[in-house]
N, C-alpha and C positions, 0 to 999 in steps of 0.2 A: 405395497412396500413404502415405508416412510422415506420421503425425500430429504436429502441433506440440505443444510442451510449454511450459507456463508455470510458473515458480517464484514462489510468492506467500508472502511472510512474513506471519505473523499470520492464517493462512487458516482457523483452526478456528472463528472466530466473527466477528460483526459484519460490517463492510464487506469484510474479506478473504474470509470465507465466501461472501458474496453474489457477489463478483467471481469466485471459483472456480466457482460454479454457473453464472454467465453464460457464462464461457469454456468450461466443459464442455459446455454446451448447443450451443456452436458447433463442437464436435468437437476441442477443445483438451484435452490431458491435463494433469494437475496434479501438481506437487510442492509441497506446502504445509508450512509450519512452524506449530508450536504451542508455547506457553510451558510450560503445566503441565497442561492438560486433555486428557489422552490419550483419554478417552471421547468428547469432542466431536470430536476429530480423526478417530477411527475411524468415527464416525457420518457425517462428511462423506465419507470414502472410500466408505462403503456407498451414500450418496446419489448420488455421481458414478457409481459402477458401475451403479446402477439406471438411469442415463441412457445407459448404453452406453459410458461413458468409463473411463479408467484414472486412478488417483490413488495417491500415496504421501505419508505425513505423517511429518515428521522433527521432533524436539524441538530448539528453539533459543531462547536468550535473546539477543535482538539487542543488549542492553545489555552483553554480555560478549564483547567483540571478541577476547579472547585464545583463544576457542574456535572462531573462524571457520575456521582452517586444518583442524581436525579435521572441521568441518561440511562443508567443501568435499570432503573425501574421502568423507563419507557421501552427498553429492549424486551424486558420480561413481559410487559403488556402486549407488545407487538407480536411476540412469539405465540402467545396464547390466542390473541384475537385473529391474526392473519394466517397463522400456520398450524394452529392447534397443537403446538409443541412447547417445550419448556427450555430447550437448549439449542445452541448453535454448534455446528461441527467444525467450522473454519473461521478464524479471525485473521483478516488481512489489514494490517496497519499501513495504509497507503497514503492517507492525507498528508500534505506537506506544502511548503512554500519554497520558492527560489529567492535567493538574495545574492547579489554580486557586489562585493566590496573588497578592496585590497586589505591585507592584514593591518597595515599602518593606519587605514582610514575607518576601520570597522568601529562602530559606536557601541556603547553599552546597551543602548536600546535595540539595536539590530541583533546583537548577540543574544539578548534575553528573548527576543521574539523567536529567533531560530531555536533556542533551547526549549522554550515552552511548547512549540509546535512539533519539533523534530525528535525531541528526546524525552522531556518530562511528560508530554502528552501521551505518546504510546506506552511509556513506562507505567503510568498510573491508570490509563484506560484499560490496558491488558489486565492489570491487577484487579480493577473493578469488575471486569467481565469474566474472570476466572470461574466464579460459581455458575455462570451460564454457559460455559464451554464443556461439551461432552468429554468424558474420559475417552482417550483414543483420538482426540481431535488434533487439529493442526493450527499453528500460528505461523503466518508469513509476515515478517517485517520487510521494510523496503530501505535499501541503502542506495549507493551510487557508485558508478565507476570511479568517481573522484576520490574515493578512499584508497584506490590503488595507484592511479596516476594523478599528477598535480598540475592544475592550471591556475594561473594567477587570478585572484578575486573570489576564490571559493573556499578559503581556509576555514572560516567559521562554519559554513555549511557542511563541509566534508568532515570537520571535527565532530559535529553532532552525529553524522552518519557512522563515523568510526566508532563512536560510543555505542550506537545501536548494534553494531556488529559484535562488540564485546558482550553487551547485554544479551544478545541472542544466544550465545553459548551458555551463559549462566541460566537463562530461562530453560534451555533444553536440558541442562543438568538437573535443575530443581523440579521441573514438571515431568520428568521421566517416570516418576512413580505412578503418575496418572496415565502413562502411555501417550502423552501429548508430545508431538514433535514440534520443534521450533527451528525455522530456517530464515535466512534473510536473502532477498533477491536484490542484486545490484545492477540496475539498468545502465547502459551507456547512454550516449546522446540520442534522444528520440525526437521525432518531428511532432511536437505538441505545442500548446500555448504556454507551457511551463517556462518561467523566466522571461516572459514577454514574447515567447515564440521565436527566439533568435535562431535556433537550429532549423526550424521549419521555414522561416521567412527570409533569413539573411543568406543569400546565395553563396557568399564567400565563406561563411562559417559552415554551411552545409557541405561545401566542397572540401573544406579542410578536414572535417570529420570523416567524410567518405574516403578521402585519400589516405587516412590513417587507420582505417578499419579493414581487417583482412578480407571481408566479404565485399568490400568496395562500395558500400552504400551506408546511408544513415538509417538508424533504426526506426521502425514504424510502431504505432501503438499495438497493433496485432502481435508483434514480436514479444511484447511484454505480457499482454493478456494471455497468450498461449503458454508462456513460461510459468505464470501463476497457476494456470489450469494444470500444468504438468506437475507442479509441486503439491497439489492437493489430490492428484489422481491416485487410485489404489496402489499402483506399482511403485510409488515413491515413499512408502511407509518406513523404509530403512534409512532414508536420508534425514539426518538430524544434526542440528547444531552447525550447519554449514552456510558459508557465504557462496551463493551461486550467482555468478556474473552473466548477464545477458546483454552483451555489447557487440556481438558479431565479430569479436576479436579486435577491439579498439586498442591502439597503442601497445601492441604486443612486442 
């Protein structure tokens, strides 16, 4: 039986790594991208192989869309060389950056950086990879709880994620003819190194989040990796064009 393949951007660390391990545990092979930490990328390959899976890691800066055509060729070569296949089944647009700046202080450079990584990147990377995505495949974009609730300092970041939520609905509509579903997962506050690790390392912030979450704790990477695995599982094929928040009930 042919194993399914997921392409995950930003897979060498954080939520992307966790998602890769969750999918690998379900028998899904992984093509991941990393920005600069080749050692972490290869460590993930070794961990997936220890689970009996297959993985390949490719370098990519999602903020540099001018390199996407060349990256598409690399993906095609990796599919043929590592997996003896020609298409992926799942595309998970996970790679991103955090940036905290009040609206009045946000610079053009900060705005452009966020736009290139969080909106322009996944827009044109998905477009580039469409010929390599199987009909009946799935695309998972990543948003944030910050599109539903507002915390000072995240206006530009949340605006990009809000745009991705709108784009997700259009992608679902336009790719439906190929039976490709498109959904967007919105994590709440998670204990990772994202944004300098404030939620994980700052006890006051951690307690504030926990006290405002229905389940009484801060999210863990496993909460998000498991949610991504759920959205690509066979039983979720009728979920399409949806924003799915995984926040434990934050700020209800």
